[in-house]
DOPAVEX-762329 format. One line per 4 residues: number of its first residue (from 1); their letters; for each residue x, y negated, z of C-alpha. Coordinates in Angstrom, 1 decimal, always signed. Last residue first. Layout:
<pts>
NUM	A	X:Y:Z ~ ...;
</pts>
This chain:
<pts>
267	XXXX	+102.0:-72.2:+80.8 ~ +103.1:-75.0:+83.0 ~ +101.2:-78.3:+83.2 ~ +103.2:-81.5:+83.3;
263	XXXX	+103.7:-84.2:+85.9 ~ +105.8:-87.3:+85.2 ~ +107.3:-88.8:+88.3 ~ +109.3:-92.0:+88.5;
259	XXXX	+110.8:-92.2:+91.9 ~ +112.0:-95.6:+93.1 ~ +115.7:-96.4:+93.9 ~ +116.0:-98.6:+90.8;
255	XXXX	+114.7:-95.8:+88.6 ~ +115.2:-92.3:+89.9 ~ +113.7:-89.8:+87.5 ~ +111.6:-86.7:+88.1;
251	XXXX	+110.1:-84.6:+85.4 ~ +107.7:-82.6:+87.4 ~ +106.1:-79.1:+87.1 ~ +102.6:-78.1:+87.8;
247	XXXX	+100.9:-74.7:+87.6 ~ +100.0:-74.4:+91.3 ~ +103.1:-72.4:+92.3 ~ +105.1:-75.0:+90.4;
243	XXXX	+103.8:-77.5:+93.0 ~ +105.8:-76.5:+96.0 ~ +109.0:-75.4:+94.2 ~ +109.0:-78.6:+92.1;
239	XXXX	+108.5:-80.8:+95.2 ~ +111.0:-78.8:+97.3 ~ +113.8:-79.0:+94.7 ~ +116.4:-80.5:+97.0;
235	XXXX	+116.4:-83.9:+95.1 ~ +112.7:-84.3:+94.9 ~ +112.1:-83.6:+98.6 ~ +115.0:-85.9:+99.5;
231	XXXX	+113.8:-88.7:+97.2 ~ +110.3:-88.5:+98.5 ~ +111.6:-88.7:+102.1 ~ +111.5:-85.5:+104.0;
227	XXXX	+109.3:-82.8:+105.6 ~ +108.4:-79.3:+104.5 ~ +105.5:-77.7:+106.4 ~ +104.6:-74.0:+106.4;
223	XXXX	+105.9:-71.8:+103.6 ~ +102.9:-69.5:+103.2 ~ +99.9:-71.8:+104.0 ~ +101.6:-74.8:+102.5;
219	XXXX	+101.9:-78.4:+103.8 ~ +104.3:-80.9:+102.2 ~ +104.9:-83.7:+104.6 ~ +106.2:-86.9:+103.0;
215	XXXX	+108.1:-89.8:+104.6 ~ +108.4:-93.5:+103.7 ~ +105.3:-93.3:+101.5 ~ +104.7:-95.6:+98.5;
211	XXXX	+105.8:-93.9:+95.3 ~ +105.5:-90.3:+96.4 ~ +102.1:-91.0:+98.0 ~ +100.8:-92.7:+94.8;
207	XXXX	+101.9:-89.7:+92.7 ~ +100.4:-87.1:+95.0 ~ +97.0:-88.7:+95.6 ~ +95.5:-85.7:+97.5;
203	XXXX	+95.9:-87.4:+100.8 ~ +96.4:-87.0:+104.5 ~ +97.5:-90.0:+106.6 ~ +99.9:-91.1:+109.3;
199	XXXX	+100.5:-94.7:+110.2 ~ +102.8:-95.4:+113.2 ~ +102.5:-99.1:+114.0 ~ +105.3:-101.6:+113.6;
195	XXXX	+102.7:-104.2:+112.7 ~ +104.2:-105.8:+109.6 ~ +105.9:-102.7:+108.2 ~ +103.1:-100.2:+108.9;
191	XXXX	+100.6:-102.8:+107.7 ~ +102.4:-103.2:+104.4 ~ +102.4:-99.5:+103.7 ~ +98.7:-99.3:+104.6;
187	XXXX	+97.9:-102.2:+102.3 ~ +99.8:-100.6:+99.4 ~ +97.9:-97.3:+99.9 ~ +94.6:-99.2:+100.0;
183	XXXX	+95.3:-101.3:+96.9 ~ +96.6:-98.3:+94.9 ~ +93.5:-96.3:+95.7 ~ +91.3:-99.3:+94.9;
179	XXXX	+92.9:-99.6:+91.4 ~ +92.4:-95.8:+90.9 ~ +88.7:-95.6:+91.8 ~ +87.8:-94.6:+95.4;
175	XXXX	+85.9:-91.6:+96.5 ~ +88.9:-90.3:+98.6 ~ +91.5:-93.0:+99.2 ~ +91.5:-92.7:+103.0;
171	XXXX	+91.9:-88.9:+102.9 ~ +92.0:-88.5:+106.7 ~ +93.6:-91.5:+108.4 ~ +95.6:-91.4:+111.7;
167	XXXX	+96.6:-94.7:+113.3 ~ +99.1:-94.9:+116.2 ~ +100.2:-97.9:+118.3 ~ +96.5:-98.7:+119.1;
163	XXXX	+95.1:-102.2:+118.9 ~ +91.4:-101.1:+118.4 ~ +91.1:-104.1:+116.2 ~ +93.5:-102.4:+113.8;
159	XXXX	+91.2:-99.4:+113.6 ~ +88.3:-101.7:+112.8 ~ +90.4:-103.4:+110.1 ~ +91.0:-99.9:+108.5;
155	XXXX	+87.3:-99.2:+108.6 ~ +86.6:-102.6:+106.9 ~ +89.2:-101.8:+104.2 ~ +87.5:-98.5:+103.5;
151	XXXX	+84.2:-100.4:+103.1 ~ +85.7:-102.7:+100.6 ~ +87.0:-99.8:+98.5 ~ +83.6:-98.0:+98.7;
147	XXXX	+81.8:-101.1:+97.6 ~ +80.0:-103.1:+100.2 ~ +76.3:-104.0:+100.4 ~ +75.4:-101.4:+103.0;
143	XXXX	+77.8:-103.0:+105.5 ~ +76.0:-106.3:+105.5 ~ +78.3:-109.2:+104.6 ~ +79.3:-111.9:+107.1;
139	XXXX	+83.0:-110.7:+107.3 ~ +83.4:-110.1:+103.6 ~ +85.1:-113.3:+102.5 ~ +87.7:-112.8:+105.3;
135	XXXX	+88.7:-109.4:+104.0 ~ +92.5:-109.7:+103.8 ~ +93.4:-106.7:+105.9 ~ +95.5:-108.8:+108.3;
131	XXXX	+92.9:-111.6:+108.3 ~ +90.1:-109.2:+109.4 ~ +92.3:-107.7:+112.1 ~ +93.2:-111.2:+113.4;
127	XXXX	+89.5:-112.2:+113.5 ~ +88.8:-109.0:+115.5 ~ +91.6:-109.7:+117.9 ~ +90.4:-113.3:+118.4;
123	XXXX	+86.9:-112.0:+119.0 ~ +88.2:-109.7:+121.7 ~ +90.1:-112.5:+123.4 ~ +87.0:-114.7:+123.5;
119	XXXX	+84.8:-112.0:+124.9 ~ +83.0:-109.2:+123.1 ~ +80.2:-107.5:+125.1 ~ +80.3:-103.7:+124.7;
115	XXXX	+77.9:-103.0:+127.5 ~ +79.7:-100.0:+128.8 ~ +83.2:-101.4:+128.8 ~ +84.8:-104.0:+126.5;
111	XXXX	+88.3:-102.6:+126.2 ~ +87.8:-99.2:+124.6 ~ +84.9:-100.7:+122.6 ~ +87.1:-103.2:+120.8;
107	XXXX	+86.9:-101.3:+117.5 ~ +83.2:-101.9:+117.6 ~ +84.1:-105.5:+116.7 ~ +85.0:-104.2:+113.2;
103	XXXX	+81.4:-103.2:+112.8 ~ +80.1:-106.6:+114.0 ~ +82.4:-108.5:+111.6 ~ +81.3:-106.4:+108.6;
99	XXXX	+77.7:-107.1:+109.5 ~ +75.2:-104.5:+110.7 ~ +71.8:-103.9:+109.2 ~ +72.8:-100.5:+107.9;
95	XXXX	+75.4:-97.9:+108.9 ~ +76.0:-94.7:+107.0 ~ +79.7:-94.6:+107.4 ~ +81.4:-92.7:+104.6;
91	XXXX	+83.1:-89.5:+105.8 ~ +86.9:-89.4:+105.2 ~ +87.8:-90.3:+108.8 ~ +89.8:-93.3:+110.2;
87	XXXX	+91.3:-92.6:+113.6 ~ +92.9:-95.0:+116.1 ~ +95.2:-93.4:+118.7 ~ +96.6:-95.1:+121.8;
83	XXXX	+93.8:-97.2:+123.4 ~ +91.1:-94.6:+122.7 ~ +93.5:-91.9:+124.0 ~ +93.8:-93.8:+127.3;
79	XXXX	+90.0:-93.8:+127.7 ~ +89.7:-90.1:+126.9 ~ +92.4:-89.3:+129.5 ~ +95.9:-88.5:+128.2;
75	XXXX	+97.8:-85.6:+129.7 ~ +97.0:-83.3:+126.8 ~ +99.0:-85.5:+124.4 ~ +102.2:-85.1:+126.4;
71	XXXX	+103.6:-88.5:+127.1 ~ +106.6:-90.4:+125.7 ~ +104.6:-92.6:+123.3 ~ +102.9:-89.5:+121.9;
67	XXXX	+104.2:-86.0:+122.7 ~ +102.6:-83.0:+121.0 ~ +103.5:-79.6:+122.4 ~ +103.5:-76.0:+121.2;
63	XXXX	+100.8:-73.3:+120.8 ~ +97.2:-73.1:+119.7 ~ +97.0:-76.9:+120.0 ~ +93.8:-78.4:+121.3;
59	XXXX	+91.3:-79.9:+118.7 ~ +90.0:-83.4:+118.7 ~ +93.3:-84.5:+120.2 ~ +94.2:-86.8:+117.2;
55	XXXX	+97.2:-84.6:+116.4 ~ +95.0:-81.5:+116.5 ~ +92.4:-83.1:+114.2 ~ +95.1:-84.2:+111.8;
51	XXXX	+96.6:-80.7:+111.8 ~ +93.1:-79.1:+111.2 ~ +92.5:-81.6:+108.4 ~ +95.7:-80.7:+106.6;
47	XXXX	+95.3:-76.9:+107.1 ~ +96.3:-75.6:+103.7 ~ +92.7:-74.9:+102.7 ~ +92.6:-77.5:+100.0;
43	XXXX	+96.1:-78.0:+98.6 ~ +98.8:-80.0:+100.4 ~ +100.1:-83.5:+101.1 ~ +100.5:-85.4:+104.4;
39	XXXX	+101.7:-89.0:+104.0 ~ +103.8:-90.9:+106.5 ~ +103.9:-94.7:+106.5 ~ +106.6:-96.0:+108.8;
35	XXXX	+106.8:-98.9:+111.3 ~ +106.8:-96.4:+114.2 ~ +108.4:-93.1:+113.7 ~ +107.1:-89.5:+113.4;
31	XXXX	+109.2:-86.6:+114.7 ~ +108.8:-83.1:+113.5 ~ +108.6:-79.4:+114.4 ~ +105.7:-77.3:+113.1;
27	XXXX	+105.9:-73.6:+114.1 ~ +102.7:-72.3:+112.6 ~ +99.7:-73.4:+110.6 ~ +96.1:-72.1:+110.4;
23	XXXX	+96.0:-69.8:+113.4 ~ +92.6:-68.2:+114.1 ~ +92.4:-67.2:+117.8 ~ +90.2:-64.5:+119.1;
19	XXXX	+87.5:-63.4:+121.6 ~ +85.2:-66.5:+121.9 ~ +86.9:-68.4:+119.1 ~ +90.0:-70.6:+119.4;
15	XXXX	+90.7:-72.6:+116.2 ~ +94.0:-73.4:+114.5 ~ +97.3:-75.3:+114.9 ~ +100.7:-74.1:+115.9;
11	XXXX	+103.2:-76.6:+117.1 ~ +106.8:-75.6:+117.9 ~ +107.6:-79.2:+119.0 ~ +106.0:-82.3:+117.7;
7	XXXX	+107.3:-85.8:+118.7 ~ +105.2:-88.9:+118.0 ~ +106.3:-92.5:+118.6 ~ +109.9:-92.3:+117.5;
3	XXX	+111.6:-95.7:+117.4 ~ +112.8:-97.4:+114.2 ~ +116.4:-98.4:+114.4;
</pts>
């Protein structure tokens, strides 16, 4: 049985101002397991990035608790967090004059101390991360020469080199062409299986997420968060209910245990 790594209880997310609190999402209750790929779906403005920032400890919860690996998130020190949570953000890295291998080596910074010197064990971990993502031919390339898809693989390898049990990704397929989107999503699914890590990502790539994810979170400002497998959310009408509000309906077919989803615009 897959073990729970993240437990969320009565969580409300938002921002604390000087004299007020802006709540973005309320009363989220969920468990996220190791060895699974979980995808967070929702329209712009629903609060996906705020939720990810809260789970990553960049923002404090407005209410509720987040427990990771059996400990309350607020009890972690910065150094402990760096060894527990890896984060891959949407923004493109604007790094130059650095090789792929050197950038991935930065993932070892929680272990190398102030000077960041890589020792034999660190180099072994970096080499393993490069192999797991399948980018051995890129390791001596300069970062600025990479395509967007190649660069995203490098950032995933950097997170793997960090050796955290949890990896959060914010829109990892943004800016990519469709073949690269498919490749990245399949890679993340495979990594969740082979490493046993908890991989949680936000995405707008609905059809890919429904085909590949183990668990889907549908986030809506009015209805909150609906959670289930793609099959569960399709079967109980949550998908159609969620997206029909946005002028989209689905013809959903189950073929050999996989969802075949044909979107159509409503009038």
